[in-house]
FIBA-801899 format. One line per field, with one value per residue: residue in one letter; x, y, z of N, C-alpha, C in turn. Coordinates in steps of 0.02 Angstrom, whole numbers. Example, Ala and Ser with C-alpha at 12.3 -4.5 7.8 and 13.67 -1.06 7.14 Angstrom:
<nodes>
aa: A | S
n.u: 660 | 642
n.v: -284 | -112
n.w: 390 | 354
ca.u: 615 | 684
ca.v: -225 | -53
ca.w: 390 | 357
c.u: 660 | 645
c.v: -165 | 2
c.w: 390 | 394
</nodes>
This chain:
<nodes>
aa: M | E | Q | V | F | Y | N | L | V | D | L | L | E | G | Q | K | K | I | Y | E | D | L | Q | A | L | G | K | L | K | Q | T | E | L | V | K | G | S | L | E | V | L | E | G | L | N | K | Q | E | E | M | L | I | I | Q | V | G | R | L | E | E | E | R | F | C | C | T | N | E | I | I | K | V | Y | G | L | E | E | N | A | P | L | R | E | L | M | K | A | A | P | V | N | I | Q | E | K | L | D | E | L | Q | K | S | M | I | E | L | M | T | Q | M | E | K | V | N | G | E | N | I | E | L | I | K | Q | S | L | R | F | I | Q | F | S | L | D | T | L | T | Q | E | T | Q | T | T | Y | T | A | T | R | A | M | K | V | E | N | L | T | K | L | L | D | K | K | V
n.u: -5235 | -5231 | -5334 | -5441 | -5399 | -5398 | -5534 | -5573 | -5516 | -5591 | -5719 | -5700 | -5669 | -5790 | -5872 | -5811 | -5841 | -5980 | -5987 | -5929 | -6028 | -6130 | -6076 | -6076 | -6214 | -6244 | -6186 | -6264 | -6384 | -6360 | -6366 | -6499 | -6564 | -6539 | -6608 | -6734 | -6804 | -6913 | -6967 | -6862 | -6769 | -6832 | -6823 | -6683 | -6660 | -6720 | -6635 | -6519 | -6555 | -6564 | -6430 | -6373 | -6427 | -6365 | -6229 | -6234 | -6258 | -6137 | -6054 | -6090 | -6041 | -5907 | -5879 | -5893 | -5788 | -5675 | -5683 | -5654 | -5520 | -5465 | -5485 | -5413 | -5282 | -5257 | -5280 | -5321 | -5487 | -5604 | -5505 | -5426 | -5419 | -5287 | -5215 | -5255 | -5197 | -5063 | -5052 | -5072 | -5016 | -4878 | -4907 | -5044 | -5056 | -5013 | -5116 | -5227 | -5189 | -5189 | -5325 | -5381 | -5333 | -5390 | -5525 | -5540 | -5515 | -5621 | -5731 | -5713 | -5735 | -5869 | -5929 | -5912 | -5989 | -6116 | -6133 | -6141 | -6259 | -6350 | -6347 | -6402 | -6531 | -6575 | -6571 | -6670 | -6781 | -6786 | -6818 | -6944 | -7014 | -7005 | -7079 | -7205 | -7232 | -7241 | -7351 | -7451 | -7483 | -7496 | -7612 | -7642 | -7759 | -7777 | -7818 | -7838 | -7805 | -7921 | -8014 | -8028 | -8023 | -7876 | -7783 | -7641 | -7510 | -7421 | -7320 | -7189 | -7095 | -6957 | -6934 | -6927 | -6864 | -6726
n.v: -6390 | -6487 | -6575 | -6545 | -6597 | -6732 | -6749 | -6724 | -6834 | -6937 | -6905 | -6920 | -7056 | -7108 | -7068 | -7141 | -7273 | -7273 | -7251 | -7369 | -7457 | -7412 | -7446 | -7586 | -7606 | -7563 | -7664 | -7772 | -7728 | -7745 | -7885 | -7906 | -7830 | -7903 | -8020 | -7966 | -7932 | -7839 | -7802 | -7827 | -7739 | -7618 | -7616 | -7611 | -7486 | -7403 | -7426 | -7374 | -7240 | -7201 | -7214 | -7116 | -7001 | -7007 | -6994 | -6867 | -6790 | -6812 | -6751 | -6617 | -6594 | -6618 | -6513 | -6403 | -6433 | -6426 | -6292 | -6234 | -6274 | -6205 | -6071 | -6064 | -6097 | -6007 | -6033 | -6038 | -5997 | -6128 | -6222 | -6368 | -6540 | -6583 | -6465 | -6438 | -6544 | -6511 | -6426 | -6509 | -6618 | -6733 | -6873 | -6872 | -6820 | -6927 | -7019 | -6948 | -6938 | -7072 | -7101 | -7015 | -7069 | -7198 | -7167 | -7104 | -7212 | -7294 | -7215 | -7217 | -7352 | -7361 | -7276 | -7351 | -7468 | -7408 | -7357 | -7477 | -7526 | -7431 | -7460 | -7589 | -7559 | -7479 | -7577 | -7663 | -7578 | -7561 | -7691 | -7704 | -7607 | -7663 | -7781 | -7725 | -7664 | -7775 | -7839 | -7749 | -7739 | -7637 | -7600 | -7552 | -7483 | -7488 | -7442 | -7530 | -7519 | -7564 | -7527 | -7612 | -7662 | -7667 | -7735 | -7698 | -7761 | -7666 | -7678 | -7774 | -7910 | -7910 | -7781 | -7701 | -7577 | -7590
n.w: -9116 | -9207 | -9197 | -9281 | -9402 | -9374 | -9358 | -9490 | -9554 | -9494 | -9543 | -9682 | -9686 | -9644 | -9750 | -9852 | -9814 | -9830 | -9968 | -10011 | -9971 | -10055 | -10178 | -10168 | -10164 | -10293 | -10370 | -10329 | -10382 | -10518 | -10534 | -10498 | -10593 | -10708 | -10676 | -10667 | -10554 | -10486 | -10360 | -10272 | -10325 | -10297 | -10157 | -10145 | -10202 | -10106 | -9997 | -10051 | -10065 | -9930 | -9892 | -9972 | -9918 | -9792 | -9829 | -9881 | -9767 | -9699 | -9791 | -9778 | -9648 | -9672 | -9757 | -9669 | -9582 | -9667 | -9702 | -9579 | -9563 | -9671 | -9631 | -9508 | -9547 | -9645 | -9781 | -9957 | -10007 | -10037 | -10055 | -10120 | -10063 | -10072 | -10047 | -9917 | -9852 | -9847 | -9739 | -9634 | -9499 | -9524 | -9508 | -9521 | -9648 | -9726 | -9702 | -9752 | -9886 | -9923 | -9903 | -9998 | -10120 | -10116 | -10116 | -10239 | -10324 | -10286 | -10324 | -10462 | -10490 | -10448 | -10541 | -10657 | -10628 | -10612 | -10741 | -10814 | -10758 | -10804 | -10940 | -10937 | -10895 | -11002 | -11102 | -11055 | -11066 | -11204 | -11241 | -11182 | -11255 | -11383 | -11360 | -11330 | -11453 | -11539 | -11485 | -11506 | -11645 | -11783 | -11911 | -12081 | -12186 | -12358 | -12529 | -12680 | -12859 | -12914 | -12825 | -12720 | -12550 | -12456 | -12327 | -12240 | -12146 | -12040 | -11948 | -11946 | -11890 | -11921 | -11956 | -11847 | -11735 | -11629
ca.u: -5274 | -5228 | -5396 | -5483 | -5376 | -5423 | -5605 | -5578 | -5502 | -5649 | -5774 | -5685 | -5675 | -5862 | -5897 | -5784 | -5880 | -6046 | -5978 | -5918 | -6095 | -6166 | -6047 | -6102 | -6284 | -6243 | -6172 | -6325 | -6434 | -6345 | -6393 | -6572 | -6587 | -6538 | -6662 | -6797 | -6837 | -6933 | -6977 | -6796 | -6740 | -6863 | -6791 | -6614 | -6664 | -6734 | -6573 | -6473 | -6578 | -6545 | -6358 | -6358 | -6444 | -6312 | -6167 | -6247 | -6246 | -6065 | -6024 | -6100 | -5994 | -5839 | -5873 | -5880 | -5722 | -5625 | -5685 | -5618 | -5449 | -5448 | -5481 | -5360 | -5216 | -5252 | -5278 | -5366 | -5556 | -5617 | -5443 | -5437 | -5391 | -5214 | -5189 | -5268 | -5149 | -4998 | -5054 | -5083 | -4957 | -4855 | -4943 | -5112 | -5048 | -5010 | -5183 | -5269 | -5168 | -5214 | -5398 | -5397 | -5320 | -5438 | -5591 | -5539 | -5523 | -5689 | -5777 | -5704 | -5770 | -5941 | -5950 | -5915 | -6047 | -6176 | -6139 | -6166 | -6329 | -6388 | -6354 | -6450 | -6598 | -6592 | -6585 | -6736 | -6832 | -6791 | -6854 | -7014 | -7042 | -7011 | -7135 | -7267 | -7243 | -7264 | -7417 | -7500 | -7468 | -7540 | -7629 | -7662 | -7804 | -7764 | -7862 | -7802 | -7830 | -7989 | -8051 | -8036 | -7989 | -7818 | -7757 | -7570 | -7481 | -7365 | -7267 | -7160 | -7046 | -6889 | -6930 | -6928 | -6805 | -6707
ca.v: -6378 | -6547 | -6612 | -6534 | -6643 | -6799 | -6747 | -6730 | -6904 | -6976 | -6891 | -6951 | -7129 | -7122 | -7063 | -7197 | -7332 | -7269 | -7261 | -7441 | -7488 | -7394 | -7487 | -7654 | -7605 | -7558 | -7731 | -7811 | -7705 | -7777 | -7953 | -7903 | -7804 | -7959 | -8064 | -7931 | -7933 | -7770 | -7790 | -7824 | -7676 | -7564 | -7618 | -7587 | -7414 | -7371 | -7429 | -7327 | -7173 | -7188 | -7204 | -7052 | -6951 | -7010 | -6966 | -6795 | -6760 | -6813 | -6702 | -6552 | -6590 | -6612 | -6445 | -6360 | -6450 | -6399 | -6219 | -6218 | -6281 | -6150 | -6009 | -6068 | -6101 | -5954 | -6062 | -6009 | -6021 | -6185 | -6259 | -6440 | -6582 | -6583 | -6405 | -6447 | -6594 | -6478 | -6395 | -6562 | -6654 | -6783 | -6937 | -6862 | -6811 | -6994 | -7048 | -6912 | -6957 | -7141 | -7096 | -6983 | -7117 | -7253 | -7141 | -7094 | -7278 | -7316 | -7177 | -7242 | -7416 | -7347 | -7248 | -7408 | -7509 | -7369 | -7356 | -7543 | -7530 | -7389 | -7498 | -7643 | -7528 | -7461 | -7639 | -7686 | -7534 | -7578 | -7755 | -7689 | -7572 | -7713 | -7824 | -7687 | -7654 | -7838 | -7855 | -7701 | -7731 | -7591 | -7616 | -7493 | -7499 | -7452 | -7463 | -7548 | -7484 | -7587 | -7504 | -7665 | -7643 | -7709 | -7720 | -7715 | -7763 | -7618 | -7698 | -7839 | -7926 | -7892 | -7708 | -7667 | -7544 | -7621
ca.w: -9176 | -9249 | -9190 | -9339 | -9454 | -9355 | -9375 | -9563 | -9570 | -9474 | -9590 | -9746 | -9678 | -9642 | -9819 | -9890 | -9795 | -9862 | -10040 | -10020 | -9967 | -10117 | -10232 | -10159 | -10186 | -10366 | -10397 | -10317 | -10431 | -10582 | -10532 | -10496 | -10658 | -10755 | -10656 | -10674 | -10488 | -10472 | -10288 | -10242 | -10348 | -10259 | -10091 | -10152 | -10213 | -10042 | -9959 | -10084 | -10048 | -9861 | -9891 | -10004 | -9867 | -9742 | -9856 | -9887 | -9700 | -9687 | -9835 | -9746 | -9592 | -9701 | -9782 | -9611 | -9557 | -9713 | -9695 | -9518 | -9578 | -9716 | -9591 | -9458 | -9578 | -9695 | -9848 | -10007 | -10002 | -10081 | -10067 | -10126 | -10010 | -10080 | -10013 | -9846 | -9826 | -9835 | -9673 | -9584 | -9475 | -9572 | -9501 | -9548 | -9720 | -9756 | -9698 | -9799 | -9953 | -9933 | -9911 | -10062 | -10173 | -10114 | -10135 | -10312 | -10354 | -10271 | -10367 | -10530 | -10493 | -10444 | -10605 | -10704 | -10611 | -10628 | -10814 | -10834 | -10737 | -10850 | -11003 | -10925 | -10893 | -11071 | -11138 | -11032 | -11095 | -11276 | -11246 | -11166 | -11313 | -11436 | -11342 | -11340 | -11524 | -11570 | -11459 | -11532 | -11716 | -11817 | -11980 | -12120 | -12241 | -12421 | -12583 | -12741 | -12918 | -12927 | -12767 | -12669 | -12488 | -12442 | -12261 | -12236 | -12079 | -12040 | -11902 | -11960 | -11839 | -11940 | -11968 | -11783 | -11708 | -11566
c.u: -5272 | -5294 | -5441 | -5463 | -5399 | -5498 | -5615 | -5566 | -5562 | -5708 | -5762 | -5689 | -5749 | -5892 | -5873 | -5824 | -5948 | -6040 | -5964 | -5985 | -6136 | -6141 | -6074 | -6175 | -6289 | -6231 | -6231 | -6379 | -6423 | -6377 | -6469 | -6601 | -6589 | -6595 | -6731 | -6837 | -6854 | -6940 | -6909 | -6762 | -6768 | -6833 | -6720 | -6613 | -6677 | -6672 | -6523 | -6491 | -6558 | -6470 | -6338 | -6374 | -6388 | -6247 | -6174 | -6235 | -6172 | -6029 | -6032 | -6051 | -5922 | -5827 | -5858 | -5809 | -5667 | -5624 | -5648 | -5542 | -5425 | -5439 | -5421 | -5291 | -5208 | -5245 | -5329 | -5436 | -5567 | -5554 | -5457 | -5402 | -5315 | -5182 | -5199 | -5216 | -5082 | -4995 | -5059 | -5016 | -4941 | -4895 | -5015 | -5109 | -5049 | -5079 | -5230 | -5253 | -5195 | -5290 | -5417 | -5388 | -5373 | -5508 | -5595 | -5549 | -5594 | -5740 | -5773 | -5741 | -5846 | -5968 | -5958 | -5977 | -6112 | -6187 | -6166 | -6240 | -6374 | -6399 | -6402 | -6521 | -6620 | -6609 | -6654 | -6792 | -6841 | -6830 | -6929 | -7048 | -7053 | -7071 | -7201 | -7283 | -7268 | -7334 | -7471 | -7487 | -7520 | -7554 | -7650 | -7705 | -7786 | -7812 | -7820 | -7833 | -7902 | -8036 | -8066 | -7996 | -7933 | -7792 | -7685 | -7549 | -7419 | -7307 | -7246 | -7103 | -6977 | -6880 | -6924 | -6861 | -6789 | -6664
c.v: -6437 | -6585 | -6605 | -6580 | -6715 | -6804 | -6757 | -6803 | -6948 | -6966 | -6925 | -7027 | -7149 | -7118 | -7122 | -7261 | -7331 | -7279 | -7335 | -7478 | -7473 | -7435 | -7559 | -7657 | -7601 | -7625 | -7777 | -7793 | -7737 | -7846 | -7951 | -7874 | -7860 | -8008 | -8032 | -7930 | -7862 | -7755 | -7785 | -7759 | -7617 | -7559 | -7592 | -7512 | -7376 | -7371 | -7378 | -7255 | -7154 | -7175 | -7136 | -6994 | -6949 | -6978 | -6890 | -6759 | -6758 | -6761 | -6631 | -6542 | -6582 | -6542 | -6396 | -6370 | -6420 | -6323 | -6196 | -6222 | -6223 | -6085 | -6010 | -6065 | -6051 | -5980 | -6027 | -6039 | -6076 | -6223 | -6333 | -6478 | -6583 | -6524 | -6410 | -6494 | -6562 | -6446 | -6447 | -6590 | -6712 | -6848 | -6931 | -6851 | -6879 | -7026 | -7015 | -6930 | -7027 | -7140 | -7066 | -7032 | -7172 | -7229 | -7127 | -7160 | -7304 | -7281 | -7201 | -7308 | -7407 | -7320 | -7304 | -7450 | -7472 | -7364 | -7421 | -7550 | -7489 | -7427 | -7556 | -7616 | -7510 | -7523 | -7666 | -7643 | -7547 | -7643 | -7744 | -7655 | -7620 | -7758 | -7788 | -7678 | -7718 | -7857 | -7809 | -7687 | -7687 | -7615 | -7552 | -7517 | -7456 | -7478 | -7477 | -7510 | -7504 | -7569 | -7558 | -7644 | -7693 | -7688 | -7744 | -7713 | -7718 | -7640 | -7769 | -7850 | -7903 | -7817 | -7669 | -7634 | -7577 | -7574
c.w: -9223 | -9249 | -9251 | -9397 | -9438 | -9370 | -9450 | -9584 | -9553 | -9522 | -9657 | -9742 | -9676 | -9712 | -9861 | -9876 | -9829 | -9937 | -10056 | -10018 | -10030 | -10176 | -10228 | -10181 | -10262 | -10399 | -10387 | -10368 | -10499 | -10585 | -10536 | -10560 | -10709 | -10740 | -10669 | -10610 | -10466 | -10398 | -10253 | -10261 | -10310 | -10189 | -10093 | -10164 | -10149 | -9997 | -9985 | -10066 | -9977 | -9855 | -9921 | -9955 | -9814 | -9768 | -9866 | -9821 | -9684 | -9731 | -9807 | -9688 | -9618 | -9727 | -9725 | -9585 | -9602 | -9710 | -9632 | -9529 | -9622 | -9677 | -9544 | -9490 | -9635 | -9766 | -9894 | -9999 | -10055 | -10099 | -10072 | -10069 | -10013 | -10044 | -9938 | -9814 | -9810 | -9765 | -9616 | -9559 | -9522 | -9567 | -9528 | -9623 | -9755 | -9757 | -9747 | -9871 | -9970 | -9944 | -9978 | -10120 | -10175 | -10134 | -10210 | -10348 | -10345 | -10316 | -10440 | -10539 | -10491 | -10509 | -10657 | -10691 | -10628 | -10703 | -10841 | -10817 | -10784 | -10916 | -10995 | -10925 | -10964 | -11112 | -11119 | -11063 | -11170 | -11285 | -11232 | -11226 | -11371 | -11422 | -11352 | -11414 | -11558 | -11546 | -11487 | -11605 | -11748 | -11888 | -12015 | -12178 | -12301 | -12474 | -12645 | -12800 | -12933 | -12869 | -12716 | -12607 | -12475 | -12373 | -12258 | -12163 | -12080 | -11996 | -11917 | -11911 | -11858 | -11951 | -11903 | -11767 | -11641 | -11527
</nodes>
């Protein structure tokens, strides 16, 4: 029955590899966001989408594998990996512990890179909005006390929200 634990290790290693690839794509996206390379970004997004589909399939398999371990070893339903490791042979416990730690670190790094990418996108959107606002300067017509028409420029460069 140890085979199910070897399967779990294989699935987690596969997921880890895909997450490493996703992290690398996230870093590439940063460079391309700064450059403004929309075509390259589109290609990176398509690659990312394929990897997410792959990791989703592995996640389904991992779910089945963990459910099998839970049933065979009489563990609590939805038991975390830490609980599953207790039922595993010692050599597999060490491997699972190592995988868990490295995936937690990897997820933390991915979260940081994704957060930075979000900020780059927001910055780009603010710049685009600023550019649109300066290109489409609005004017307002008002009348003075002598009924002369006065046109005021409403959008001044220093009044813009950034």
